[in-house]
N, C-alpha and C positions, 0 to 999 in steps of 0.2 A: 671572416664571418659571411654567412649566406645573406644575399639581398632579399630573400623570400620573407614576406611579412605574413604573420599568422593571424587569422581572424577566427575567433570562437563565436559561434552562433548558438544561442540557447533559445529554442522554440519547439513547440509541439505542433506547429502549424505548417503543413506541407507547402502552402503558398509562400511562406517566408523562405523555406529551403530552396524553392524553385527560383524565387527572385534573386536571392544571394548567389546561387550557383550560376545564373545568367550574368550577374553583374561582375563577379570576381573570378578571373581565370588564372590557372597556373602559369600560362604563357606570360601574363603580365606581372608575375612574381607574387601571387597570392596563394596561400595555403589555407583552406577553409575547413574547420573542424565543427561538425554539427553535434549538438547535445539536445536531448528532448526534455531534460529536467535540470533543476538547479544543482542537485547533489552531484550529478555526473559532470556538470560544468565546473563546479568547484574542484573536483578531482582532476579534471584536465588542466586547470590553472596551476595545480601543484605538480603536474607531470611534464608539461611542455612550456616553452617560452612563447607567451601570447602577447601580441602587440595591441590588439583591439578586441573588445567584447561587445557583441551586439545581442541584446537580450529583449525578448518579449516581456511585457509587463507581467510580473508574477502575481498570481492570485492564489489564495489559500496556501501560501508558503510562509513559514515563520521567518522572522528577521534573521534568525541564526542560520537558516538554510538559504536565504536569498542571495544568489550569486552576485547580483549587481551591488547590493549593499556591502557584502563581505569583500568583494574585490576592491572597493574603494580604499579599504584599510590594508588588506593583505597583499594587494598587487597595485600599489598606488601609481606606478609608472604605466600601467595598462590603460589605454584610452577606452572610453565607454560611450555607447549609443543605446538608446532605449526606443522600442517600437510599441505602439499601442493603437487600438481602434479609436475612431473619432468620438464615439460615445463614451470613451473612458478618458477624455481629455483632462478633466480636473485631477483625477487620480494619477494619471500618467505624468502630468506636469509636476505634481508634488514629488513623485519619485525621481523625476529628472533632476529637480533642484536638490533633493536630499543626497543623491549619489554623485553630484557634481559631474554629470554626464556632459559630453561636449555638444551633443545634438540629439534631437528626437525625430522619429519618423512616424508618419501616420499610415496605418494599414488600410487597404492593401498596398504593398510596397511596389514601387516602380523600379525595375532593375537599373535604369539610367540614373535615377536619383540616388539609389543605394551606392552605385559606383562612385559618383561625385562626392557624396557625403563621407564615405569611407576614406577616400583619398585625402580629402581636406582635413579630416580628423587626424589621420596619421601624420600629415604634414605639420599640423598644429602640435601634436604630441612630441614630434622630433624637435621642433623649435623650443617647446617648453623644457625638454630634457637638456638642450644646450644652454638655455638660460639658467637652469638650476646649477649646472656644473660650473658655468662662468661665475655665477654669484658666489658659489662656495669657494672657488679658487681665489676670487678677489678677497673674500673674508679671510681665507687661510693665509693669503700673502701678507696680511697685516699682523699675523701671529706667527712669524717665521721661527720664533724661539720655541714654539710648541709643535708646529707642523713643519718640519724641516725638509721632508721629501715631497715630491709632487703628488698631489692626491690621485688615487687610482681612478681611472675612468675619465679621460680627457674628452673634449668635444669631438675629437677625431676617432675616439674609441680606445683601442689598446687592450681591452679586456675581451677575451674570446668566450663564446658560449656554445654549448651543444644542448639545446633545450634548457633544462634546469642545472646542467653542469657548467660551472664557471671556472675558468682557469687562465693562467698566463704563462705557464711553464712549457718549455719545449717537450718535456716528457708527455704531458697531457695532450699537447698538440699532435704529437705522433700517434698517440692512442686514439684520439678522436678521428684522425684521418683514416686509420685502419677500421674504426667502427663504422664510419660512413661508407666505406667500401663494402664491409660485411652487410650493412643494411640493404644494399642494392641487390643482394642475392637472397635465395631462399634457404641457404645452408644453416644448420644448427650452429649456435655460438656458445662457447664456454667462457665465462667471465671469472677470473680469479683475482683475489685481492684480500687484504686484511679486513676485518670487521670495521665498518664505518667509513669505508673508502667511497661508497656510492655505487655499488654494483647494480642495485635495482634501478637507480636513476639512469645509469648507462643503458640498461636493458630497455627501459621505457623510451629513451631517446632514440635508440635503434628502431624500435617498433614504429614510432611516429615519423621516422624518416625512411620507411620502407613502403613497398607496394601494398602492404597489409594494414596501413594506418587507419583505414576506414572500417576495419573489422575489429572485434574486441581483443583486448589483452588481459589475461588473467594471471594471477600470481599464486604460488603455493610454496610455503616453507616446508621442506621435507624433514627438518630436524625434529627429533623427539616425537614423531608421529608413527603409530602402529601401521603395519602393512594393510590391514583391513580398512582403517580410516583413510589411509592415503589412496588406496585403490578406489574407495568410494568417492573421494574428493575429485580424483582425476578421471576415472573411467565411469563413474556413476554407479547406481544400483537400482534394483527394482523393489517394489514393496514386498516385504517378507523375505528379501534376499539374505538377511541375517537378523538376529535378535535386535529389536529396536528400530528396524527399517519400516517405518509406518507409512511411507509414501515413496514414490519414485524420485530419483535424483539424476539430473542430466549428466553431471560431471564436467569438469573444466575443459577437457579435450573436445567435447562436443559443443559446449557453450561458446568456445572460442574458435569454432570452425571458420577457416579462412583467415584467422588472425594469429596470435602469438600466445604461448604459455611460458611463463617464467618460473623455473624451478630453482628455488634458493636452497642452499645447503644440500646440494645433490650428493655430496660425499657421504651423507648419513643414511642413505637408503640401504635396505637389507639386500643380501644376495638374491633372495627370492623375488623381491620387487624389481631388482635390476633386470631380471629375465623378462618380466612383463613390460617394462619400459623399452627394452631392446626390441621386443616384438612390435611394439607400437611404432618405433622409429623406422623399422624395416618395412612394415606393411601398412601402417596407418590404420590398423584395426583396433576397434574399441569394443570390449565385451563387458557390459555392466555386471556387477556382482549379482548373482542369483538369476541371471538371464542366459538363455541359450542362443540368443541372437548376437551376431557379430556385425557391428556397424563400422562405418568408416568416417574418418575426420582428417581434414587437411589443416594442420597447425604447424607453426614453426616453433621449435623448442630453443629457448635461451636458458641455459643453466648457469648456476653460480656456485662458487665454493671458496671458503676462506682457508682451505687446505689444498695442498698439491694433489690433484687426482693422479698425476703420473706416479708419484711416490706411493700412493695407495694401490695402484696397479702393481707396482714392483713388490709391495708387501703382500699381495694376494688378497687384498680387501675390496678391490673394485674390478669388475670384469674388463678385460682389455678390449674386447669387441665393442662393448658399450662406450668405453672411453673414446675409441676412435670414431664412433657414430656421433658423439656429442661435440667433438672438437673440430667441427668444420672450420671454424675460426677460433683461435684462443686470444683473448684480450686480457692482458695483465694490467690491473690498475695499481700504479705505484703508491706506496703509503705517503702520507702527507709530509713526514720527516724527510723524504727524498726529493721533495719539490717545494721548498720553502717559498719560492717565487709566487706560489698560489695563495699563500696565507694573507697578504694584504688585500688582494681582490676578493677573496672569499669573505674576509672580515667585513669589507665595505658592503658586499652583497647581503650578508646576514644583518648588518646594521639597518640597511634600508628595508629589509623584509620585516624585522621585528619592531622597528620604530613605528611603522604603520599599524601593526597589530595592537600595540599597547597605547597608541595615540600620543607618542612622544616625538618631539623634534630634537634630533641629535645632530649637532653640527658636523661632527666627524670624530676620528680616532687619532689621539696624539701619537706622534712618531715613536716615542719611547715605548708606548703600549704595543705598537706593531713589531718593534724590534724584540720585545720580550716574548711576544707570541711566536716569532720566528725562531727564538732560541729554545722553545719548549718542544719536546719530542712528539707530543700528541699520540699516545698509544691508542686512543680511541679514534684517531684520524679526523676526517671532516665532521663526523657526527659530534665528536667531543668539542671541536672548535665552534660548531653551531650552537651547542648548549652554552658554552662560555660566553659567546657574543649575546645570546638571548638574555642571559643573566645580567651582563654588563649594561645592556640597553634598559633593562628594568630598573636598575639602581642608579643610572646616570641622571644628572639634574636636567630638568626641562630646559631646552634651548642651549644646553651646554655641550661639552665634548667628553668623550670617554678618556679618562686618565688612568694612571697606574693604580690609583687607590680603588678603582672599580674592578680590577682583576681579582680572581680568586687567589687565595693564599698559595695554593699549590703551584700555580703558574707564575705568580709574582716572585716567588722565592726560587724558581728554577734557575740553576747556574747557567750563565752564558757559556757556549762552547768556545774553544780556542778560535781566534780569528782565522779565516780561511787562508790567509797568506802565511800562517805560521809554517816555518820550515821551507818557504819558497825562496829560491835563489834565482837572481836574474840570469838570463842566458847571455852567451857571447864570450869571446876570448879577451878582448880589450876592454878597458874602462869605458870607452865611448859606447861600445856595443852593449855592455851591461846597463849603462844609464838609459840608453834607448829602450832596452827591454823593460826596465822598470817603468819608464814613462808610458810605454804602450799599455802595460798592465793597469796602471793607475787611470789612464784615460778610459779603458774598457770598463773598469769598475764604476767610475763616476757616471759614464753614459748609461750604463745599465741601471744604476741606482736611481737616476733622474729620468728614466724612460726616454732617453735621448732628447731631453729638453736642453738644447745647446746653450741657451741664455743662462740657465742655472748652473750648468757644468762650467761654463766660462767664468762665471762669478765665483764659484767655489774654488776653482784652481788658479784664480788670479790671471786669467787670460782674456784677450779680446775675442770677440766672435770670429773675426777673420783669422786670428792666430790659432784658435781651436779648430776651425774648418781646415786650415792648412795641415795641422797635425793629423786630423782624421784622414785626410787624403794621403798624407805621407805614409801612414802606417796601414793603409788599406782597410780601415775599420768600416764595417757595415752593420746596419741594424738587423737583428734577427727577425726574419719575416713572421715568425710565430708570435711575436709580440705586437703585431699590428703596425 
C-alpha cells in the first residue's frame, strides 16, 4: 500500500486553499483534493480513499448535504477537522462537537498550524484504528467457537486498497499494479469485466492517481442511448441544433478538458457513432451538434465493457481501428468467483461502511457466514456481495454479530463446492516423499487461512512455535507479498 495520505479540503475560500497548499506537500507524502462545495466533497469521499477531511463551516447547507455530518456516519474511519471564523465560534463549536471532529481551526489559517494539526490528527486516527482492531481481536478471541479465523485487517494491515477498491487476492494485486502503471501515462485504457466487478471504481482510481487528478472526471453510460443524445452528451450542442435544444450544451469532452471521460458499455455504440469517436481520439476535435465551429479538447478516454470488444471486432460489429485506439492498456477485472480470497475483506469493508450509515454497532461476521459467502458464485459479483452485506447489517442485532440466520435464503442454501484438495495426490516416489508433500501442502493451507499468524497455525496443527518455524524453513515457505 502507498504511504501517501489523502486530505480532502472542502472550502470556497481561496485563502484556505492557499494555506493548505503551503502546509501539505506531496514530497512529505500528502495528496490534497480540493472541493468547493459539500456535494462534490461527498462524491469524492465515495470515489477515493480519504484519510482526513478538513471542512469550512457550512452555512445554508441542509443536514442531508453536509459533508462533515454525513462523513461521520458513512466514513467513520476518516478523521475530521473543522475551520471557521472567530465570529462564528459558537456555531462552529456546536458543529465541532456534533461531528466528533478531532480539532478545530480559526480562520485565517496559519500554514504552520495546519501542518501540525493535520499530522497530529492523522497520528491520533491511526492509533484509534489500531485500538479498535486490537479490541475487536480481543473480543473475538473469547468467542473462538464463533470466530475461528483471524479477523481481516490486523494492526499491521494485510488488506490492500486502491482508492475504494479493496482486495487481498494475487489476481487483484496484479491488476492494480498494471492500473497504477497505466495511470502514470496519458494513453487510453479499456477496462473489461463482468457486470458488478467495479469497472467504474477502477476508472476513478486511475484518474485520481494520474497527472489529471486535479481536473474533472465525467462518466457516460453508452448503453441504450441514441446517437443524437450521445453526441449531445459528449460533444455538446448549440441552441436550435435539433428539435428540443432550447439552450447551448457544453458536452462532457469540453467540460472535462484536461481531465478524464469514462465511457461505460462502449461496446453498445453504433457504427456511425464509432466514426465520430474515432475522429475525436485521433484529432481531439469537438464539433457540437448544430454548430459549424470545430473546437479542441484534451481528455483521456477510459472505456469499459462487459463484453469482449475483440470478439465484436471479429464479428464485424466494432471498428478494428477504434478498438486499437481504445486499447492503449487493457485491464481485465476477474469475476468475484475467481478470487474468493477477496470475499472476507470485502465483507468486512462493507460491514464497516453500512454499520455507520444505519447507526448500528456490528461486532463482526461469524466464520461460517464467511465460508458460506465464499461458497456462493456471486453472478452479480462485488455489487451483489455489497447488497447482501448491506441487508445483513440492517437485520443484525445491535451490538451483535452477523450469523447464518442473517444470510438471504439464496446464499444460505447454496451448496458448498467440493473441497479444493479433492482429487489431489501427494508428490514423490517413496512414502517419505509423499508424506512430506502432504505436510507441506497442509502447512501452506493453514498459513494462508490464518494469514500467517504462526501462533494460531501452531495451535491448530498441534506444533510448538519453534517446530512450526523449523518446518517453514525446511520447506522454504514464504508469505505472498501481495497479502501484506
